C-alpha positions in Angstrom: 0.0 0.0 0.0 3.0 2.2 -0.3 1.4 4.0 -3.4 -1.5 5.2 -1.3 0.8 7.5 0.6 3.2 8.8 -2.1 1.4 12.2 -2.2 1.8 12.5 1.5 5.5 11.7 1.9 6.7 15.2 1.5 4.3 16.5 4.1 5.1 13.7 6.4 8.7 14.6 6.3 8.1 18.4 6.7 6.0 17.7 9.7 8.4 15.4 11.4 11.3 17.8 10.8 9.2 20.3 12.8 8.3 17.7 15.5 11.8 16.2 15.7 14.2 19.0 14.3 17.2 16.7 14.0 15.7 13.9 12.1 16.8 15.4 8.9 19.5 17.6 10.2 23.2 17.2 9.9 25.6 17.5 12.7 26.1 21.1 12.1 22.3 21.7 12.6 22.3 20.0 15.9 24.0 22.8 17.8 21.6 25.3 16.0 18.5 23.4 17.1 19.8 22.7 20.6 22.2 25.3 21.8 23.4 23.1 24.7 22.9 19.5 23.6 23.9 16.8 26.2 26.0 13.9 25.4 23.1 11.6 25.9 21.0 13.5 23.3 23.6 13.3 20.8 24.2 9.6 21.5 20.4 9.1 21.3 20.2 10.8 18.0 22.9 8.8 16.5 21.5 5.5 17.8 18.1 6.4 16.5 19.4 7.1 13.1 21.0 3.7 13.0 17.8 2.1 14.4 19.5 1.1 17.7 16.1 2.0 19.3 16.8 0.7 22.8 20.0 2.7 23.2 18.2 5.7 21.5 15.2 5.5 23.8 17.3 5.3 26.9 19.7 8.1 25.9 16.9 10.4 24.7 14.7 9.7 27.7 17.7 10.9 29.9 18.0 14.0 27.8 14.3 14.6 28.1 14.4 14.2 31.9 17.2 16.8 32.0 15.4 19.3 29.6 11.8 18.7 30.5 10.8 22.1 29.1 12.2 21.4 25.7 9.3 20.2 23.5 11.8 19.1 20.7 13.8 16.9 23.0 10.5 15.5 24.5 9.1 14.8 21.1 12.2 13.0 19.9 12.5 10.9 23.2 8.8 10.2 22.8 9.3 8.8 19.3 12.2 6.7 20.3 10.2 5.0 23.0 7.5 4.2 20.5 10.0 3.0 17.9 11.4 0.6 20.6 7.9 -0.8 21.4 7.8 0.7 24.8 4.2 1.9 24.6 3.7 1.9 28.3 6.4 4.3 28.7 5.3 6.4 25.8 1.8 6.7 27.2 3.3 8.3 30.5 5.4 10.7 28.3 2.4 11.5 26.1 0.5 12.7 29.1 3.4 14.8 30.3 3.8 16.2 26.8 0.2 17.4 26.6 0.8 19.3 29.8 3.7 21.1 28.0 2.1 21.2 24.5 -1.6 20.5 24.6 -1.9 20.5 20.9 0.7 17.9 20.3 -0.9 15.7 17.4 1.4 12.8 17.9 0.8 12.5 21.7 -3.0 12.7 21.1 -2.7 10.1 18.4 -0.7 7.7 20.7 -3.2 8.0 23.6 -6.1 7.5 21.2 -4.3 4.4 19.8 -4.0 3.0 23.4 -7.7 3.8 24.1 -8.7 2.0 20.8 -6.7 -1.1 21.9 -8.6 -1.0 25.3 -12.0 -0.6 23.4 -12.5 2.8 25.0 -14.1 4.1 21.8 -15.6 7.2 23.3 -12.2 8.2 24.7 -10.7 7.8 21.1 -13.2 10.1 19.7 -12.9 12.7 22.5 -9.1 12.5 22.3 -9.1 13.2 18.5 -12.0 15.4 18.3 -10.2 18.7 17.7 -7.8 17.2 15.1 -7.8 19.1 11.8 -6.5 18.4 8.3 -3.2 20.0 8.4 -0.8 17.1 8.1 -0.5 13.3 8.1 -0.8 12.9 11.9 -4.3 14.6 11.6 -5.2 12.3 8.7 -4.1 9.2 10.7 -6.2 10.6 13.6 -9.3 10.8 11.4 -8.9 7.3 10.1 -8.4 6.1 13.7 -11.4 7.9 14.9 -13.5 6.4 12.2 -12.4 2.9 13.4 -13.6 3.9 16.9 -17.0 4.6 15.3 -17.0 1.1 13.9 -16.3 -0.1 17.4 -19.4 1.8 18.4 -21.3 0.0 15.7 -21.6 3.4 13.8 -20.4 2.3 10.3 -22.3 5.1 8.7 -20.7 7.6 10.9 -17.2 6.1 10.1 -17.8 6.2 6.4 -18.9 9.8 6.6 -15.7 10.9 8.4 -13.6 9.0 5.8 -15.4 11.1 3.1 -13.5 14.2 4.4 -10.3 12.6 3.3 -11.4 11.3 -0.1 -9.3 12.8 -3.0 -5.9 14.4 -2.6 -4.0 11.3 -3.6 -5.7 9.3 -0.7 -8.6 7.8 -2.6 -7.2 4.2 -2.9 -6.2 4.1 0.7 -9.6 5.4 1.8 -11.5 2.9 -0.2 -9.4 0.1 1.4 -10.2 1.2 4.9 -13.8 1.6 3.9 -13.8 -2.0 2.7 -12.0 -3.2 5.7 -14.5 -1.4 8.1 -17.5 -2.7 6.2 -16.1 -6.3 6.4 -15.3 -6.1 10.1 -19.0 -4.6 10.7 -20.5 -7.4 8.5 -21.9 -5.1 6.0 -22.8 -6.3 2.5 -21.1 -3.3 0.9 -17.8 -5.0 1.8 -17.8 -7.0 -1.4 -18.1 -4.0 -3.8 -15.6 -1.9 -1.9 -13.1 -4.7 -1.7 -13.5 -5.2 -5.4 -12.6 -1.6 -6.1 -9.6 -1.8 -3.7 -8.4 -5.0 -5.3 -8.6 -3.4 -8.8 -6.4 -0.6 -7.6 -3.7 -3.1 -6.6 -4.5 -6.4 -8.4 -1.0 -7.9 -7.9 -0.3 -6.9 -4.3 -0.5 -10.1 -2.3 -2.2 -8.8 0.8 -4.8 -7.0 -1.4 -5.5 -10.2 -3.2 -5.7 -12.0 0.1 -8.2 -9.4 1.4 -10.4 -9.6 -1.6 -10.5 -13.4 -1.9 -11.3 -13.7 1.8 -14.3 -11.4 1.4 -15.4 -13.4 -1.7 -14.8 -16.8 0.0 -16.7 -15.7 3.2 -19.6 -14.7 1.1 -19.7 -18.1 -0.8 -18.4 -16.5 -4.0 -15.7 -19.3 -4.3 -15.7 -19.3 -8.2 -14.9 -15.6 -8.3 -12.3 -16.0 -5.6 -10.5 -18.8 -7.4 -10.5 -16.6 -10.6 -8.8 -13.8 -8.7 -6.2 -16.3 -7.3 -5.6 -17.8 -10.7 -5.0 -14.4 -12.2 -2.4 -13.6 -9.4 -0.5 -16.9 -10.0 -0.5 -16.5 -13.7 1.7 -13.6 -13.1 4.2 -15.9 -11.5 3.4 -14.4 -8.1 3.1 -16.1 -4.7 2.4 -15.0 -1.2 2.0 -17.2 2.0 -1.4 -15.8 2.9 -2.8 -16.0 -0.7 -1.7 -19.7 -0.7 -3.4 -20.4 2.5 -6.7 -18.7 1.3 -6.6 -20.9 -1.9 -6.3 -24.0 0.3 -9.2 -23.1 2.5 -11.5 -22.3 -0.4 -10.6 -25.5 -2.4 -11.2 -27.5 0.7 -14.6 -25.9 1.0 -14.0 -23.9 4.2 -14.6 -20.3 4.9 -11.2 -18.6 4.7 -11.9 -16.2 7.7 -11.7 -12.3 7.7 -8.7 -10.4 6.9 -9.2 -8.3 9.9 -11.6 -9.7 12.5 -11.6 -6.9 14.9 -11.4 -3.1 15.0 -7.8 -3.1 16.4 -6.7 -5.5 13.6 -8.3 -3.2 11.0 -6.8 -0.1 12.5 -3.3 -1.7 12.7 -3.3 -1.4 8.8 -3.4 2.2 9.1 -0.1 2.3 10.9 1.4 -0.5 8.7 0.5 1.5 5.5 2.2 4.7 6.8 5.2 2.9 8.1 5.9 0.9 5.0 5.6 4.1 2.8 8.0 6.1 5.1 10.4 3.2 5.3 10.7 2.8 1.5 11.3 6.6 1.2 14.3 6.2 3.5 12.7 7.6 6.8 13.1 4.3 8.7 13.3 5.8 12.2 10.0 7.6 11.7 8.6 4.5 10.0 9.3 2.4 13.1 7.1 4.7 15.1 4.1 3.8 13.0 4.9 0.1 12.6 5.3 -0.3 16.4 1.9 1.3 16.9 0.4 -1.2 14.3 2.1 -4.1 16.1 0.8 -2.8 19.4 -2.7 -3.0 18.0 -2.3 -6.4 16.4 0.5 -8.3 18.0 -0.1 -11.2 15.6 0.5 -9.1 12.5 3.6 -11.0 11.3 3.9 -8.9 8.2 4.5 -5.9 10.5 7.2 -7.8 12.3 8.9 -8.8 9.2 8.9 -5.2 7.9 10.5 -4.0 11.0 13.2 -6.8 10.7 13.8 -5.8 7.1 14.4 -2.2 8.1 16.8 -3.4 10.8 18.6 -5.4 8.2 18.9 -2.4 5.9 20.5 -0.6 8.9 23.0 -3.5 9.3 21.5 -4.5 12.6 21.4 -8.2 11.7 21.3 -9.7 15.2 18.4 -7.4 16.1 16.5 -8.5 13.0 17.2 -12.1 13.7 15.7 -11.7 17.1 12.4 -10.6 15.4 12.6 -13.5 12.9 13.0 -16.0 15.8 10.1 -14.6 17.5 7.8 -15.6 14.7 5.5 -18.3 15.9 6.3 -21.9 14.5 2.9 -22.1 13.1 2.9 -18.9 11.3 2.6 -18.8 7.5 5.6 -16.5 7.5 7.9 -18.8 9.6 9.6 -20.3 6.7 10.5 -16.9 5.2 11.8 -15.8 8.6 14.1 -18.8 8.8 15.5 -18.1 5.3 16.2 -14.4 6.4 18.0 -15.7 9.5 20.3 -17.7 7.2 20.9 -14.7 4.9 21.8 -12.6 7.9 24.3 -15.3 9.1 26.1 -14.5 5.8 25.9 -10.8 6.4 27.4 -11.4 9.9 30.4 -13.2 8.2 29.3 -16.8 8.5 28.7 -17.6 4.8 29.5 -21.5 5.2 27.1 -21.6 8.0 24.4 -19.7 6.1 24.8 -22.0 3.1 24.6 -25.1 5.2 21.5 -23.7 6.9 19.8 -23.0 3.5 20.7 -26.5 2.2 19.1 -28.0 5.3 15.9 -25.9 4.7 15.8 -26.9 1.0 16.3 -30.5 1.9 13.3 -30.4 4.3 11.3 -28.2 2.1 12.2 -29.0 -1.5 9.5 -26.5 -2.8 10.7 -23.5 -0.8 11.3 -21.2 -3.7 12.7 -18.5 -1.5 15.2 -20.8 0.2 16.3 -22.2 -3.1 16.7 -18.7 -4.5 18.6 -17.5 -1.5 20.9 -20.6 -1.7 21.6 -20.0 -5.3 22.5 -16.5 -4.7 24.9 -17.4 -1.7 26.5 -20.2 -3.8 27.1 -17.6 -6.6 28.8 -15.2 -4.2 30.8 -18.1 -2.8 31.9 -18.7 -6.4 30.4 -22.2 -6.3 28.9 -21.5 -9.8 28.0 -25.0 -10.8 26.0 -25.4 -7.7 24.5 -22.0 -8.1 23.3 -22.7 -11.6 21.7 -26.0 -10.4 19.9 -24.2 -7.6 18.4 -21.8 -10.1 17.5 -24.7 -12.4 15.5 -26.1 -9.6 13.7 -22.7 -9.1 12.9 -22.5 -12.7 11.4 -26.1 -12.6 9.3 -25.0 -9.6 7.9 -21.8 -11.1 7.6 -23.2 -14.8 9.6 -20.6 -16.4 6.9 -19.2 -18.5 5.7 -16.2 -16.5 7.0 -12.6 -17.1 8.3 -12.4 -13.6 10.3 -15.7 -14.0 12.9 -13.7 -16.0 14.9 -13.3 -12.8 15.6 -16.9 -12.4 17.1 -17.2 -15.9 18.9 -14.1 -15.3 20.5 -15.4 -12.2 21.3 -18.8 -13.7 22.7 -17.0 -16.7 25.2 -15.2 -14.4 26.1 -18.4 -12.7 26.7 -20.1 -16.2 28.7 -17.2 -17.5 31.0 -17.2 -14.4 31.5 -21.0 -14.7 32.6 -20.6 -18.3 29.4 -21.9 -19.9 28.8 -19.0 -22.2 26.4 -20.7 -24.7 24.1 -21.7 -21.7 24.4 -18.3 -20.2 23.6 -16.5 -23.4 20.5 -18.7 -23.9 19.4 -17.9 -20.3 19.8 -14.1 -20.8 17.9 -14.3 -24.1 15.1 -16.2 -22.4 14.9 -13.7 -19.6 14.5 -11.0 -22.3 11.8 -13.0 -24.0 9.8 -12.9 -20.7 10.7 -9.3 -19.8 12.1 -7.4 -22.9 12.7 -4.2 -21.1 14.5 -5.5 -18.1 17.5 -3.2 -17.6 19.7 -5.6 -15.6 19.5 -8.3 -18.3 19.9 -5.9 -21.2 22.9 -4.5 -19.5 24.5 -7.8 -18.6 24.1 -9.4 -22.0 25.1 -6.2 -23.8 28.2 -5.8 -21.7 29.2 -9.5 -22.2 28.9 -9.1 -25.9 30.9 -5.9 -25.8 33.7 -7.5 -23.8 33.8 -10.4 -26.3 33.8 -8.0 -29.2 30.7 -9.5 -30.8 27.3 -8.2 -31.8 28.5 -4.7 -31.0 25.7 -2.9 -32.7 23.0 -5.0 -31.0 24.8 -4.7 -27.7 25.0 -1.0 -28.0 21.2 -0.8 -28.6 20.5 -3.0 -25.6 22.8 -0.9 -23.3 21.2 2.3 -24.4 17.8 1.0 -23.6 19.0 -0.1 -20.1 20.5 3.4 -19.5 17.2 5.1 -20.6 15.5 2.9 -18.0 18.1 3.6 -15.2 20.0 6.6 -16.1 21.3 7.0 -12.6 22.8 3.6 -12.4 26.6 4.2 -12.7 27.3 0.5 -13.7 24.9 0.6 -16.5 26.2 4.0 -17.7 29.7 2.5 -17.5 28.6 -0.3 -19.8 27.4 2.2 -22.4 30.7 4.0 -22.2 32.6 0.9 -22.5 30.6 -0.2 -25.5 31.6 3.1 -27.1 35.2 2.5 -26.2 35.2 -0.9 -27.8 33.7 0.6 -30.9 36.6 3.2 -31.0 34.2 6.0 -30.2 36.7 7.3 -27.7 35.6 11.0 -27.4 32.0 9.8 -26.8 33.2 7.1 -24.3 35.0 9.8 -22.2 31.9 11.8 -21.8 29.9 8.9 -20.8 32.4 7.2 -18.6 33.0 10.5 -16.8 29.2 10.5 -16.0 29.5 6.9 -14.7 32.4 7.8 -12.3 30.3 10.7 -10.9 27.4 8.2 -10.3 29.6 5.5 -8.8 32.8 7.1 -7.6 35.8 4.9 -6.6 34.5 1.7 -8.4 37.8 0.2 -9.7 36.4 -1.2 -12.9 34.7 2.2 -13.9 37.7 4.1 -13.0 39.9 1.7 -15.0 37.7 2.2 -18.0 37.7 6.0 -17.7 41.6 5.8 -17.5 41.7 3.7 -20.8 39.4 6.2 -22.5 41.6 9.2 -21.3 44.6 7.5 -22.8 43.1 7.0 -26.1 42.1 10.7 -26.4 45.6 11.8 -25.4 44.8 12.9 -21.8 47.7 10.7 -20.4 48.1 12.4 -17.0 44.3 12.1 -16.3 44.5 8.4 -17.4 47.3 7.6 -14.9 45.4 9.4 -12.2 42.4 7.1 -12.9 44.6 4.1 -12.9 46.2 5.1 -9.6 42.8 5.3 -8.1 42.1 1.8 -9.1 45.2 0.6 -7.4 44.0 2.1 -4.1 40.4 1.1 -4.2 40.4 -2.4 -5.8 40.1 -4.8 -3.0 40.3 -8.0 -5.0 43.6 -6.9 -6.7 42.7 -8.3 -10.2 41.9 -4.9 -11.7 44.7 -3.2 -9.7 47.3 -5.6 -11.2 46.3 -4.6 -14.8 46.3 -0.9 -13.8 49.8 -1.1 -12.5 51.1 -2.4 -15.8 49.2 0.5 -17.5 50.8 3.0 -15.1 54.1 1.8 -16.1 53.6 1.3 -19.9 50.3 3.0 -20.8 48.1 1.2 -23.4 49.4 -0.3 -26.6 49.4 2.2 -29.6 46.6 1.9 -32.2 46.4 3.7 -35.5 45.3 7.3 -35.7 45.0 8.0 -32.0 46.5 11.1 -30.4 49.8 10.7 -28.6 50.5 14.1 -27.1 50.5 14.3 -23.3 47.8 16.6 -21.6 
């Protein structure tokens, strides 16, 4: 549901910059926002930005106690407590904050969330009664207030309040919550609202799950199976969608997507949290995700999202703690186990990670995620034969005929290319492009490979240009285009493109090496040597550096009609 909130992201960040002045501030701005910041505040800020939420909450709470009259410090401490899942502590601080700043939207929202959890629906409405429409916190409050109306058996009133938010980029999200509310309330309008919501996101797993549950619970099994078939025809899978299919095919009611008001309201916080996290504001995102998990502790998708954000912040042990906490009977337990193994690799134990994945695949031979993860780790471990075999197993499982199956052929193609089986690799890349003709990664890899071999250069150039037009900010793809021009002796053009590639991906040894070669061919010899010297200092493997050292000593071999003057 990330797309629902795209129009709000800018507003969200602006509001949080106001609430928490240092969320988007650099170190120079810290002293401006807080003239005498304590060490605990600075430590808390650093910890929070790195998603070390327990350290952040403790440090910022200490700072807040020392500066109890500073609303900015209080808000930041408050946010860290929520992000760490310490809702009881956050409740105490929220009440204190309202004494200091009675109009604190976030404090009111948190207290209302706690009241909703406790089914004190009148308290929710009273707490949020004066909220406006100024920012995303107000918008969240209106949706939460509408959920309280559902708790009061006032679906009509809830729908009316949501009408205030319709439009302005929120229509898809509002209709989703209308559908959820109608379904929780047992209203017949749920089917039509769920259909509209599904059609807005027909290939989003959880949306498919919601719609097919509504259909199945209404006895519309044939329609539900058609929706499920359409989803799977795209080569897509999702644990919950698979569960719903099993229930419907067995003649059982699949059960509601959200059975209670609190479960439905948790979707509000999950939607905002996911949107913020994907926009890079993961510390803020955790605030909302934790509120969602507080309302629905069994929402494994929220737990998995939090863990993924922790992984992105390189907090692999903390992420694994969450993965281990997933119940054994959860539909997502298998995914969690695979993620634990992948994090073992990130922590430096690749052999252990590979063995764990092999065990999972042995016990669950149709676990596509485990097979794919194993294939990737085997490739990174340079076990290319075994990697290619793993991806062959994946292709056999998925069928290899869906548009989204391109990735398995692409990954097997890389393994085949690296193990020296170029005809098989080329066949895989071409098959990947049959399934997805505009896939930039495949276009780039195959085109670059042809350039390196000096074959199919015209076709390779067209393919790489197409890849660049799709991903113009990808330094590696831009480098491929520059190198293709170099191989075709278009050295002046190559220099311009390779300079752009270096700007996009500085200090990459291969790109710097290519630019050095291009500089040499156009007679800019000093600049060429400078680029090669960079290669010798940044190339960790040493392979490219060894070649660069030879070029630093001897330059490139002369070719006809090339400038030879030094720059």
